[in-house]
PyMOL Python script that loads the backbone (N, CA, C, O; Angstrom):
from pymol import cmd

cmd.read_pdbstr("""\
ATOM      1  N   MET A   1     -22.878 -13.227   5.044  1.00  0.00           N
ATOM      2  CA  MET A   1     -21.583 -13.067   4.389  1.00  0.00           C
ATOM      3  C   MET A   1     -21.799 -13.134   2.880  1.00  0.00           C
ATOM      4  O   MET A   1     -22.237 -14.159   2.357  1.00  0.00           O
ATOM      5  N   LYS A   2     -21.494 -12.046   2.184  1.00  0.00           N
ATOM      6  CA  LYS A   2     -21.696 -11.960   0.750  1.00  0.00           C
ATOM      7  C   LYS A   2     -20.506 -12.521  -0.017  1.00  0.00           C
ATOM      8  O   LYS A   2     -19.358 -12.239   0.327  1.00  0.00           O
ATOM      9  N   GLN A   3     -20.767 -13.299  -1.037  1.00  0.00           N
ATOM     10  CA  GLN A   3     -19.779 -13.751  -2.026  1.00  0.00           C
ATOM     11  C   GLN A   3     -18.487 -14.264  -1.406  1.00  0.00           C
ATOM     12  O   GLN A   3     -17.409 -14.023  -1.950  1.00  0.00           O
ATOM     13  N   GLY A   4     -18.570 -14.956  -0.299  1.00  0.00           N
ATOM     14  CA  GLY A   4     -17.388 -15.555   0.295  1.00  0.00           C
ATOM     15  C   GLY A   4     -16.433 -14.572   0.934  1.00  0.00           C
ATOM     16  O   GLY A   4     -15.238 -14.853   1.016  1.00  0.00           O
ATOM     17  N   ILE A   5     -16.912 -13.441   1.385  1.00  0.00           N
ATOM     18  CA  ILE A   5     -16.057 -12.458   2.056  1.00  0.00           C
ATOM     19  C   ILE A   5     -15.960 -12.821   3.527  1.00  0.00           C
ATOM     20  O   ILE A   5     -16.975 -13.024   4.195  1.00  0.00           O
ATOM     21  N   ILE A   6     -14.729 -12.904   4.030  1.00  0.00           N
ATOM     22  CA  ILE A   6     -14.547 -13.256   5.438  1.00  0.00           C
ATOM     23  C   ILE A   6     -14.022 -12.094   6.286  1.00  0.00           C
ATOM     24  O   ILE A   6     -14.068 -12.154   7.515  1.00  0.00           O
ATOM     25  N   LYS A   7     -13.526 -11.045   5.637  1.00  0.00           N
ATOM     26  CA  LYS A   7     -12.999  -9.917   6.394  1.00  0.00           C
ATOM     27  C   LYS A   7     -13.075  -8.650   5.556  1.00  0.00           C
ATOM     28  O   LYS A   7     -12.903  -8.676   4.338  1.00  0.00           O
ATOM     29  N   GLN A   8     -13.338  -7.533   6.243  1.00  0.00           N
ATOM     30  CA  GLN A   8     -13.321  -6.214   5.613  1.00  0.00           C
ATOM     31  C   GLN A   8     -12.268  -5.374   6.311  1.00  0.00           C
ATOM     32  O   GLN A   8     -12.146  -5.418   7.535  1.00  0.00           O
ATOM     33  N   ASN A   9     -11.508  -4.610   5.543  1.00  0.00           N
ATOM     34  CA  ASN A   9     -10.449  -3.811   6.142  1.00  0.00           C
ATOM     35  C   ASN A   9     -10.345  -2.456   5.454  1.00  0.00           C
ATOM     36  O   ASN A   9     -10.500  -2.339   4.238  1.00  0.00           O
ATOM     37  N   VAL A  10     -10.080  -1.439   6.263  1.00  0.00           N
ATOM     38  CA  VAL A  10      -9.782  -0.110   5.743  1.00  0.00           C
ATOM     39  C   VAL A  10      -8.334   0.179   6.104  1.00  0.00           C
ATOM     40  O   VAL A  10      -8.003   0.336   7.279  1.00  0.00           O
ATOM     41  N   GLY A  11      -7.474   0.251   5.101  1.00  0.00           N
ATOM     42  CA  GLY A  11      -6.074   0.615   5.297  1.00  0.00           C
ATOM     43  C   GLY A  11      -5.953   2.123   5.240  1.00  0.00           C
ATOM     44  O   GLY A  11      -6.516   2.761   4.349  1.00  0.00           O
ATOM     45  N   ILE A  12      -5.224   2.699   6.183  1.00  0.00           N
ATOM     46  CA  ILE A  12      -5.168   4.156   6.308  1.00  0.00           C
ATOM     47  C   ILE A  12      -3.715   4.628   6.365  1.00  0.00           C
ATOM     48  O   ILE A  12      -2.908   4.093   7.125  1.00  0.00           O
ATOM     49  N   ASP A  13      -3.397   5.628   5.559  1.00  0.00           N
ATOM     50  CA  ASP A  13      -2.097   6.296   5.591  1.00  0.00           C
ATOM     51  C   ASP A  13      -2.367   7.765   5.884  1.00  0.00           C
ATOM     52  O   ASP A  13      -3.017   8.446   5.091  1.00  0.00           O
ATOM     53  N   VAL A  14      -1.878   8.254   7.006  1.00  0.00           N
ATOM     54  CA  VAL A  14      -2.179   9.615   7.458  1.00  0.00           C
ATOM     55  C   VAL A  14      -0.966  10.522   7.272  1.00  0.00           C
ATOM     56  O   VAL A  14       0.159  10.159   7.615  1.00  0.00           O
ATOM     57  N   SER A  15      -1.216  11.698   6.726  1.00  0.00           N
ATOM     58  CA  SER A  15      -0.185  12.729   6.665  1.00  0.00           C
ATOM     59  C   SER A  15      -0.732  13.981   7.354  1.00  0.00           C
ATOM     60  O   SER A  15      -1.856  13.981   7.855  1.00  0.00           O
ATOM     61  N   LYS A  16       0.058  15.026   7.373  1.00  0.00           N
ATOM     62  CA  LYS A  16      -0.357  16.254   8.050  1.00  0.00           C
ATOM     63  C   LYS A  16      -1.674  16.793   7.499  1.00  0.00           C
ATOM     64  O   LYS A  16      -2.536  17.226   8.264  1.00  0.00           O
ATOM     65  N   ASP A  17      -1.834  16.770   6.174  1.00  0.00           N
ATOM     66  CA  ASP A  17      -2.980  17.400   5.543  1.00  0.00           C
ATOM     67  C   ASP A  17      -4.107  16.454   5.138  1.00  0.00           C
ATOM     68  O   ASP A  17      -5.267  16.862   5.077  1.00  0.00           O
ATOM     69  N   ASP A  18      -3.768  15.179   4.859  1.00  0.00           N
ATOM     70  CA  ASP A  18      -4.820  14.295   4.371  1.00  0.00           C
ATOM     71  C   ASP A  18      -4.688  12.857   4.857  1.00  0.00           C
ATOM     72  O   ASP A  18      -3.685  12.454   5.448  1.00  0.00           O
ATOM     73  N   ILE A  19      -5.749  12.104   4.580  1.00  0.00           N
ATOM     74  CA  ILE A  19      -5.848  10.700   4.957  1.00  0.00           C
ATOM     75  C   ILE A  19      -6.147   9.926   3.678  1.00  0.00           C
ATOM     76  O   ILE A  19      -7.180  10.151   3.046  1.00  0.00           O
ATOM     77  N   LYS A  20      -5.266   9.028   3.296  1.00  0.00           N
ATOM     78  CA  LYS A  20      -5.492   8.194   2.125  1.00  0.00           C
ATOM     79  C   LYS A  20      -5.962   6.830   2.618  1.00  0.00           C
ATOM     80  O   LYS A  20      -5.320   6.223   3.476  1.00  0.00           O
ATOM     81  N   VAL A  21      -7.081   6.347   2.078  1.00  0.00           N
ATOM     82  CA  VAL A  21      -7.663   5.098   2.561  1.00  0.00           C
ATOM     83  C   VAL A  21      -7.941   4.143   1.405  1.00  0.00           C
ATOM     84  O   VAL A  21      -8.132   4.547   0.258  1.00  0.00           O
ATOM     85  N   SER A  22      -7.956   2.868   1.753  1.00  0.00           N
ATOM     86  CA  SER A  22      -8.257   1.807   0.805  1.00  0.00           C
ATOM     87  C   SER A  22      -9.195   0.821   1.499  1.00  0.00           C
ATOM     88  O   SER A  22      -8.860   0.290   2.558  1.00  0.00           O
ATOM     89  N   PHE A  23     -10.362   0.574   0.913  1.00  0.00           N
ATOM     90  CA  PHE A  23     -11.318  -0.383   1.473  1.00  0.00           C
ATOM     91  C   PHE A  23     -11.148  -1.690   0.723  1.00  0.00           C
ATOM     92  O   PHE A  23     -11.274  -1.730  -0.500  1.00  0.00           O
ATOM     93  N   SER A  24     -10.861  -2.767   1.458  1.00  0.00           N
ATOM     94  CA  SER A  24     -10.629  -4.060   0.809  1.00  0.00           C
ATOM     95  C   SER A  24     -11.356  -5.182   1.531  1.00  0.00           C
ATOM     96  O   SER A  24     -11.734  -5.064   2.696  1.00  0.00           O
ATOM     97  N   ASN A  25     -11.536  -6.269   0.801  1.00  0.00           N
ATOM     98  CA  ASN A  25     -12.161  -7.477   1.341  1.00  0.00           C
ATOM     99  C   ASN A  25     -11.187  -8.642   1.222  1.00  0.00           C
ATOM    100  O   ASN A  25     -10.377  -8.696   0.297  1.00  0.00           O
ATOM    101  N   LEU A  26     -11.275  -9.568   2.162  1.00  0.00           N
ATOM    102  CA  LEU A  26     -10.543 -10.823   2.106  1.00  0.00           C
ATOM    103  C   LEU A  26     -11.560 -11.919   1.826  1.00  0.00           C
ATOM    104  O   LEU A  26     -12.555 -12.039   2.540  1.00  0.00           O
ATOM    105  N   THR A  27     -11.319 -12.719   0.791  1.00  0.00           N
ATOM    106  CA  THR A  27     -12.265 -13.766   0.410  1.00  0.00           C
ATOM    107  C   THR A  27     -11.902 -15.092   1.082  1.00  0.00           C
ATOM    108  O   THR A  27     -10.837 -15.231   1.683  1.00  0.00           O
ATOM    109  N   VAL A  28     -12.804 -16.052   0.968  1.00  0.00           N
ATOM    110  CA  VAL A  28     -12.554 -17.380   1.529  1.00  0.00           C
ATOM    111  C   VAL A  28     -11.361 -18.049   0.861  1.00  0.00           C
ATOM    112  O   VAL A  28     -10.762 -18.956   1.438  1.00  0.00           O
ATOM    113  N   ALA A  29     -11.008 -17.619  -0.341  1.00  0.00           N
ATOM    114  CA  ALA A  29      -9.829 -18.134  -1.049  1.00  0.00           C
ATOM    115  C   ALA A  29      -8.577 -17.346  -0.678  1.00  0.00           C
ATOM    116  O   ALA A  29      -7.530 -17.516  -1.303  1.00  0.00           O
ATOM    117  N   TYR A  30      -8.678 -16.481   0.337  1.00  0.00           N
ATOM    118  CA  TYR A  30      -7.570 -15.636   0.825  1.00  0.00           C
ATOM    119  C   TYR A  30      -7.032 -14.707  -0.253  1.00  0.00           C
ATOM    120  O   TYR A  30      -5.829 -14.459  -0.332  1.00  0.00           O
ATOM    121  N   ARG A  31      -7.935 -14.200  -1.078  1.00  0.00           N
ATOM    122  CA  ARG A  31      -7.590 -13.172  -2.055  1.00  0.00           C
ATOM    123  C   ARG A  31      -8.028 -11.826  -1.493  1.00  0.00           C
ATOM    124  O   ARG A  31      -9.118 -11.708  -0.933  1.00  0.00           O
ATOM    125  N   VAL A  32      -7.191 -10.827  -1.640  1.00  0.00           N
ATOM    126  CA  VAL A  32      -7.538  -9.469  -1.221  1.00  0.00           C
ATOM    127  C   VAL A  32      -8.084  -8.729  -2.438  1.00  0.00           C
ATOM    128  O   VAL A  32      -7.442  -8.661  -3.487  1.00  0.00           O
ATOM    129  N   ILE A  33      -9.272  -8.184  -2.273  1.00  0.00           N
ATOM    130  CA  ILE A  33      -9.907  -7.427  -3.341  1.00  0.00           C
ATOM    131  C   ILE A  33     -10.067  -5.989  -2.859  1.00  0.00           C
ATOM    132  O   ILE A  33     -10.798  -5.723  -1.904  1.00  0.00           O
ATOM    133  N   VAL A  34      -9.380  -5.067  -3.525  1.00  0.00           N
ATOM    134  CA  VAL A  34      -9.506  -3.646  -3.194  1.00  0.00           C
ATOM    135  C   VAL A  34     -10.776  -3.147  -3.869  1.00  0.00           C
ATOM    136  O   VAL A  34     -10.892  -3.156  -5.094  1.00  0.00           O
ATOM    137  N   ARG A  35     -11.714  -2.718  -3.056  1.00  0.00           N
ATOM    138  CA  ARG A  35     -13.005  -2.269  -3.575  1.00  0.00           C
ATOM    139  C   ARG A  35     -13.010  -0.793  -3.923  1.00  0.00           C
ATOM    140  O   ARG A  35     -13.679  -0.379  -4.870  1.00  0.00           O
ATOM    141  N   SER A  36     -12.265   0.009  -3.159  1.00  0.00           N
ATOM    142  CA  SER A  36     -12.308   1.443  -3.403  1.00  0.00           C
ATOM    143  C   SER A  36     -11.162   2.133  -2.669  1.00  0.00           C
ATOM    144  O   SER A  36     -10.678   1.636  -1.652  1.00  0.00           O
ATOM    145  N   THR A  37     -10.735   3.271  -3.187  1.00  0.00           N
ATOM    146  CA  THR A  37      -9.745   4.108  -2.520  1.00  0.00           C
ATOM    147  C   THR A  37     -10.255   5.542  -2.528  1.00  0.00           C
ATOM    148  O   THR A  37     -11.057   5.936  -3.374  1.00  0.00           O
ATOM    149  N   ARG A  38      -9.766   6.306  -1.564  1.00  0.00           N
ATOM    150  CA  ARG A  38     -10.215   7.703  -1.496  1.00  0.00           C
ATOM    151  C   ARG A  38      -9.276   8.495  -0.588  1.00  0.00           C
ATOM    152  O   ARG A  38      -8.545   7.921   0.220  1.00  0.00           O
ATOM    153  N   THR A  39      -9.305   9.805  -0.732  1.00  0.00           N
ATOM    154  CA  THR A  39      -8.531  10.708   0.105  1.00  0.00           C
ATOM    155  C   THR A  39      -9.481  11.659   0.820  1.00  0.00           C
ATOM    156  O   THR A  39     -10.413  12.196   0.220  1.00  0.00           O
ATOM    157  N   PHE A  40      -9.230  11.859   2.118  1.00  0.00           N
ATOM    158  CA  PHE A  40     -10.026  12.760   2.944  1.00  0.00           C
ATOM    159  C   PHE A  40      -9.092  13.754   3.620  1.00  0.00           C
ATOM    160  O   PHE A  40      -7.898  13.495   3.771  1.00  0.00           O
ATOM    161  N   ALA A  41      -9.645  14.896   4.025  1.00  0.00           N
ATOM    162  CA  ALA A  41      -8.870  15.882   4.781  1.00  0.00           C
ATOM    163  C   ALA A  41      -8.596  15.337   6.182  1.00  0.00           C
ATOM    164  O   ALA A  41      -9.430  14.638   6.755  1.00  0.00           O
ATOM    165  N   ASN A  42      -7.430  15.659   6.726  1.00  0.00           N
ATOM    166  CA  ASN A  42      -7.089  15.242   8.090  1.00  0.00           C
ATOM    167  C   ASN A  42      -7.673  16.265   9.065  1.00  0.00           C
ATOM    168  O   ASN A  42      -6.947  16.993   9.742  1.00  0.00           O
ATOM    169  N   THR A  43      -9.012  16.297   9.116  1.00  0.00           N
ATOM    170  CA  THR A  43      -9.771  17.185   9.989  1.00  0.00           C
ATOM    171  C   THR A  43     -10.965  16.404  10.540  1.00  0.00           C
ATOM    172  O   THR A  43     -11.250  15.299  10.078  1.00  0.00           O
ATOM    173  N   VAL A  44     -11.644  16.958  11.499  1.00  0.00           N
ATOM    174  CA  VAL A  44     -12.838  16.300  12.032  1.00  0.00           C
ATOM    175  C   VAL A  44     -13.873  16.108  10.921  1.00  0.00           C
ATOM    176  O   VAL A  44     -14.534  15.070  10.863  1.00  0.00           O
ATOM    177  N   HIS A  45     -14.015  17.087  10.052  1.00  0.00           N
ATOM    178  CA  HIS A  45     -14.945  16.953   8.924  1.00  0.00           C
ATOM    179  C   HIS A  45     -14.530  15.785   8.025  1.00  0.00           C
ATOM    180  O   HIS A  45     -15.379  15.013   7.578  1.00  0.00           O
ATOM    181  N   GLY A  46     -13.239  15.657   7.762  1.00  0.00           N
ATOM    182  CA  GLY A  46     -12.737  14.539   6.960  1.00  0.00           C
ATOM    183  C   GLY A  46     -12.978  13.198   7.647  1.00  0.00           C
ATOM    184  O   GLY A  46     -13.279  12.208   6.979  1.00  0.00           O
ATOM    185  N   PHE A  47     -12.849  13.154   8.976  1.00  0.00           N
ATOM    186  CA  PHE A  47     -13.105  11.916   9.729  1.00  0.00           C
ATOM    187  C   PHE A  47     -14.567  11.500   9.561  1.00  0.00           C
ATOM    188  O   PHE A  47     -14.869  10.321   9.376  1.00  0.00           O
ATOM    189  N   LYS A  48     -15.469  12.481   9.627  1.00  0.00           N
ATOM    190  CA  LYS A  48     -16.901  12.191   9.467  1.00  0.00           C
ATOM    191  C   LYS A  48     -17.197  11.701   8.058  1.00  0.00           C
ATOM    192  O   LYS A  48     -18.002  10.787   7.876  1.00  0.00           O
ATOM    193  N   GLN A  49     -16.551  12.303   7.054  1.00  0.00           N
ATOM    194  CA  GLN A  49     -16.731  11.855   5.675  1.00  0.00           C
ATOM    195  C   GLN A  49     -16.227  10.420   5.506  1.00  0.00           C
ATOM    196  O   GLN A  49     -16.865   9.614   4.830  1.00  0.00           O
ATOM    197  N   LEU A  50     -15.090  10.102   6.116  1.00  0.00           N
ATOM    198  CA  LEU A  50     -14.551   8.745   6.074  1.00  0.00           C
ATOM    199  C   LEU A  50     -15.546   7.764   6.683  1.00  0.00           C
ATOM    200  O   LEU A  50     -15.807   6.708   6.107  1.00  0.00           O
ATOM    201  N   HIS A  51     -16.095   8.101   7.828  1.00  0.00           N
ATOM    202  CA  HIS A  51     -17.058   7.240   8.504  1.00  0.00           C
ATOM    203  C   HIS A  51     -18.270   6.968   7.618  1.00  0.00           C
ATOM    204  O   HIS A  51     -18.710   5.824   7.511  1.00  0.00           O
ATOM    205  N   GLU A  52     -18.810   7.996   6.988  1.00  0.00           N
ATOM    206  CA  GLU A  52     -19.963   7.831   6.095  1.00  0.00           C
ATOM    207  C   GLU A  52     -19.598   6.978   4.877  1.00  0.00           C
ATOM    208  O   GLU A  52     -20.396   6.145   4.446  1.00  0.00           O
ATOM    209  N   TRP A  53     -18.415   7.176   4.327  1.00  0.00           N
ATOM    210  CA  TRP A  53     -17.945   6.414   3.172  1.00  0.00           C
ATOM    211  C   TRP A  53     -17.841   4.937   3.515  1.00  0.00           C
ATOM    212  O   TRP A  53     -18.262   4.085   2.734  1.00  0.00           O
ATOM    213  N   VAL A  54     -17.280   4.628   4.689  1.00  0.00           N
ATOM    214  CA  VAL A  54     -17.149   3.233   5.120  1.00  0.00           C
ATOM    215  C   VAL A  54     -18.525   2.603   5.303  1.00  0.00           C
ATOM    216  O   VAL A  54     -18.731   1.449   4.929  1.00  0.00           O
ATOM    217  N   LYS A  55     -19.468   3.349   5.875  1.00  0.00           N
ATOM    218  CA  LYS A  55     -20.820   2.816   6.067  1.00  0.00           C
ATOM    219  C   LYS A  55     -21.464   2.433   4.734  1.00  0.00           C
ATOM    220  O   LYS A  55     -22.220   1.464   4.673  1.00  0.00           O
ATOM    221  N   LEU A  56     -21.174   3.182   3.670  1.00  0.00           N
ATOM    222  CA  LEU A  56     -21.723   2.871   2.350  1.00  0.00           C
ATOM    223  C   LEU A  56     -21.061   1.640   1.723  1.00  0.00           C
ATOM    224  O   LEU A  56     -21.709   0.912   0.972  1.00  0.00           O
ATOM    225  N   LYS A  57     -19.805   1.404   2.015  1.00  0.00           N
ATOM    226  CA  LYS A  57     -19.036   0.328   1.390  1.00  0.00           C
ATOM    227  C   LYS A  57     -19.152  -1.012   2.100  1.00  0.00           C
ATOM    228  O   LYS A  57     -19.037  -2.056   1.457  1.00  0.00           O
ATOM    229  N   LYS A  58     -19.377  -1.010   3.402  1.00  0.00           N
ATOM    230  CA  LYS A  58     -19.248  -2.223   4.201  1.00  0.00           C
ATOM    231  C   LYS A  58     -20.438  -3.174   4.061  1.00  0.00           C
ATOM    232  O   LYS A  58     -21.544  -2.769   3.703  1.00  0.00           O
ATOM    233  N   ASP A  59     -20.180  -4.429   4.349  1.00  0.00           N
ATOM    234  CA  ASP A  59     -21.214  -5.444   4.494  1.00  0.00           C
ATOM    235  C   ASP A  59     -21.624  -5.406   5.962  1.00  0.00           C
ATOM    236  O   ASP A  59     -20.788  -5.651   6.832  1.00  0.00           O
ATOM    237  N   PRO A  60     -22.888  -5.104   6.263  1.00  0.00           N
ATOM    238  CA  PRO A  60     -23.293  -4.954   7.660  1.00  0.00           C
ATOM    239  C   PRO A  60     -23.187  -6.235   8.486  1.00  0.00           C
ATOM    240  O   PRO A  60     -23.253  -6.182   9.715  1.00  0.00           O
ATOM    241  N   GLU A  61     -23.026  -7.373   7.836  1.00  0.00           N
ATOM    242  CA  GLU A  61     -22.919  -8.640   8.554  1.00  0.00           C
ATOM    243  C   GLU A  61     -21.504  -8.901   9.091  1.00  0.00           C
ATOM    244  O   GLU A  61     -21.304  -9.807   9.899  1.00  0.00           O
ATOM    245  N   LEU A  62     -20.543  -8.121   8.648  1.00  0.00           N
ATOM    246  CA  LEU A  62     -19.149  -8.328   9.046  1.00  0.00           C
ATOM    247  C   LEU A  62     -18.582  -7.101   9.742  1.00  0.00           C
ATOM    248  O   LEU A  62     -18.983  -5.971   9.465  1.00  0.00           O
ATOM    249  N   THR A  63     -17.651  -7.338  10.643  1.00  0.00           N
ATOM    250  CA  THR A  63     -16.928  -6.265  11.304  1.00  0.00           C
ATOM    251  C   THR A  63     -15.963  -5.616  10.320  1.00  0.00           C
ATOM    252  O   THR A  63     -15.365  -6.295   9.486  1.00  0.00           O
ATOM    253  N   VAL A  64     -15.815  -4.306  10.422  1.00  0.00           N
ATOM    254  CA  VAL A  64     -14.815  -3.593   9.625  1.00  0.00           C
ATOM    255  C   VAL A  64     -13.593  -3.374  10.506  1.00  0.00           C
ATOM    256  O   VAL A  64     -13.706  -2.866  11.621  1.00  0.00           O
ATOM    257  N   HIS A  65     -12.427  -3.759  10.003  1.00  0.00           N
ATOM    258  CA  HIS A  65     -11.171  -3.559  10.709  1.00  0.00           C
ATOM    259  C   HIS A  65     -10.457  -2.357  10.094  1.00  0.00           C
ATOM    260  O   HIS A  65     -10.500  -2.148   8.881  1.00  0.00           O
ATOM    261  N   PHE A  66      -9.807  -1.577  10.940  1.00  0.00           N
ATOM    262  CA  PHE A  66      -9.043  -0.420  10.485  1.00  0.00           C
ATOM    263  C   PHE A  66      -7.572  -0.669  10.775  1.00  0.00           C
ATOM    264  O   PHE A  66      -7.202  -1.000  11.902  1.00  0.00           O
ATOM    265  N   THR A  67      -6.733  -0.509   9.756  1.00  0.00           N
ATOM    266  CA  THR A  67      -5.293  -0.663   9.897  1.00  0.00           C
ATOM    267  C   THR A  67      -4.657   0.670   9.529  1.00  0.00           C
ATOM    268  O   THR A  67      -4.831   1.164   8.415  1.00  0.00           O
ATOM    269  N   MET A  68      -3.915   1.252  10.475  1.00  0.00           N
ATOM    270  CA  MET A  68      -3.397   2.596  10.269  1.00  0.00           C
ATOM    271  C   MET A  68      -1.883   2.628  10.368  1.00  0.00           C
ATOM    272  O   MET A  68      -1.287   2.034  11.267  1.00  0.00           O
ATOM    273  N   LYS A  69      -1.278   3.328   9.433  1.00  0.00           N
ATOM    274  CA  LYS A  69       0.152   3.608   9.493  1.00  0.00           C
ATOM    275  C   LYS A  69       0.311   4.802  10.432  1.00  0.00           C
ATOM    276  O   LYS A  69      -0.089   5.919  10.104  1.00  0.00           O
ATOM    277  N   ALA A  70       0.890   4.559  11.586  1.00  0.00           N
ATOM    278  CA  ALA A  70       0.957   5.581  12.635  1.00  0.00           C
ATOM    279  C   ALA A  70       2.390   6.069  12.812  1.00  0.00           C
ATOM    280  O   ALA A  70       3.166   5.491  13.574  1.00  0.00           O
ATOM    281  N   ILE A  71       2.726   7.128  12.106  1.00  0.00           N
ATOM    282  CA  ILE A  71       4.059   7.724  12.202  1.00  0.00           C
ATOM    283  C   ILE A  71       3.882   9.182  12.592  1.00  0.00           C
ATOM    284  O   ILE A  71       3.016   9.876  12.060  1.00  0.00           O
ATOM    285  N   GLY A  72       4.696   9.635  13.512  1.00  0.00           N
ATOM    286  CA  GLY A  72       4.561  11.016  13.969  1.00  0.00           C
ATOM    287  C   GLY A  72       3.311  11.172  14.810  1.00  0.00           C
ATOM    288  O   GLY A  72       2.880  10.226  15.470  1.00  0.00           O
ATOM    289  N   VAL A  73       2.727  12.360  14.792  1.00  0.00           N
ATOM    290  CA  VAL A  73       1.544  12.633  15.606  1.00  0.00           C
ATOM    291  C   VAL A  73       0.281  12.843  14.757  1.00  0.00           C
ATOM    292  O   VAL A  73      -0.804  13.012  15.312  1.00  0.00           O
ATOM    293  N   TYR A  74       0.401  12.835  13.447  1.00  0.00           N
ATOM    294  CA  TYR A  74      -0.718  13.202  12.581  1.00  0.00           C
ATOM    295  C   TYR A  74      -1.861  12.192  12.607  1.00  0.00           C
ATOM    296  O   TYR A  74      -2.982  12.538  12.235  1.00  0.00           O
ATOM    297  N   TYR A  75      -1.615  10.973  13.031  1.00  0.00           N
ATOM    298  CA  TYR A  75      -2.650   9.942  13.071  1.00  0.00           C
ATOM    299  C   TYR A  75      -3.523  10.043  14.318  1.00  0.00           C
ATOM    300  O   TYR A  75      -4.609   9.464  14.347  1.00  0.00           O
ATOM    301  N   GLU A  76      -3.080  10.760  15.347  1.00  0.00           N
ATOM    302  CA  GLU A  76      -3.728  10.710  16.649  1.00  0.00           C
ATOM    303  C   GLU A  76      -5.193  11.170  16.634  1.00  0.00           C
ATOM    304  O   GLU A  76      -6.039  10.542  17.270  1.00  0.00           O
ATOM    305  N   GLY A  77      -5.497  12.242  15.926  1.00  0.00           N
ATOM    306  CA  GLY A  77      -6.882  12.722  15.863  1.00  0.00           C
ATOM    307  C   GLY A  77      -7.822  11.677  15.286  1.00  0.00           C
ATOM    308  O   GLY A  77      -8.904  11.447  15.827  1.00  0.00           O
ATOM    309  N   LEU A  78      -7.418  11.044  14.193  1.00  0.00           N
ATOM    310  CA  LEU A  78      -8.249  10.001  13.596  1.00  0.00           C
ATOM    311  C   LEU A  78      -8.338   8.779  14.489  1.00  0.00           C
ATOM    312  O   LEU A  78      -9.404   8.172  14.593  1.00  0.00           O
ATOM    313  N   ALA A  79      -7.248   8.405  15.133  1.00  0.00           N
ATOM    314  CA  ALA A  79      -7.268   7.245  16.038  1.00  0.00           C
ATOM    315  C   ALA A  79      -8.271   7.465  17.168  1.00  0.00           C
ATOM    316  O   ALA A  79      -9.053   6.569  17.485  1.00  0.00           O
ATOM    317  N   PHE A  80      -8.253   8.640  17.769  1.00  0.00           N
ATOM    318  CA  PHE A  80      -9.221   8.949  18.828  1.00  0.00           C
ATOM    319  C   PHE A  80     -10.641   8.966  18.283  1.00  0.00           C
ATOM    320  O   PHE A  80     -11.562   8.487  18.945  1.00  0.00           O
ATOM    321  N   TYR A  81     -10.831   9.507  17.093  1.00  0.00           N
ATOM    322  CA  TYR A  81     -12.171   9.559  16.482  1.00  0.00           C
ATOM    323  C   TYR A  81     -12.706   8.142  16.251  1.00  0.00           C
ATOM    324  O   TYR A  81     -13.855   7.848  16.580  1.00  0.00           O
ATOM    325  N   LEU A  82     -11.875   7.273  15.689  1.00  0.00           N
ATOM    326  CA  LEU A  82     -12.323   5.900  15.403  1.00  0.00           C
ATOM    327  C   LEU A  82     -12.559   5.101  16.672  1.00  0.00           C
ATOM    328  O   LEU A  82     -13.428   4.230  16.711  1.00  0.00           O
ATOM    329  N   TYR A  83     -11.786   5.397  17.712  1.00  0.00           N
ATOM    330  CA  TYR A  83     -11.954   4.692  18.978  1.00  0.00           C
ATOM    331  C   TYR A  83     -13.303   5.002  19.580  1.00  0.00           C
ATOM    332  O   TYR A  83     -13.631   4.498  20.654  1.00  0.00           O
TER     333      TYR A  83
END
""", "prot")
cmd.dss("prot")
cmd.show_as("cartoon", "prot")
cmd.util.cbc("prot")
cmd.orient("prot")
């Protein structure tokens, strides 16, 4: 566990055309630190890019949690991909 990080999370907001994401850490002091944000296409190629981006950002010693805003049907492709 690096620098007192107890949790890693990727927040996801999905629309018809794109996926907006935010990678954040929760510290032992319960502070949320946003490490990076990015936008990807809502396509299989965009899902793969998201996966590679998360692999570069994450601490391999901790689980990465994904939190998704699921409205309508546009989130379903990414949800199945992440599953």
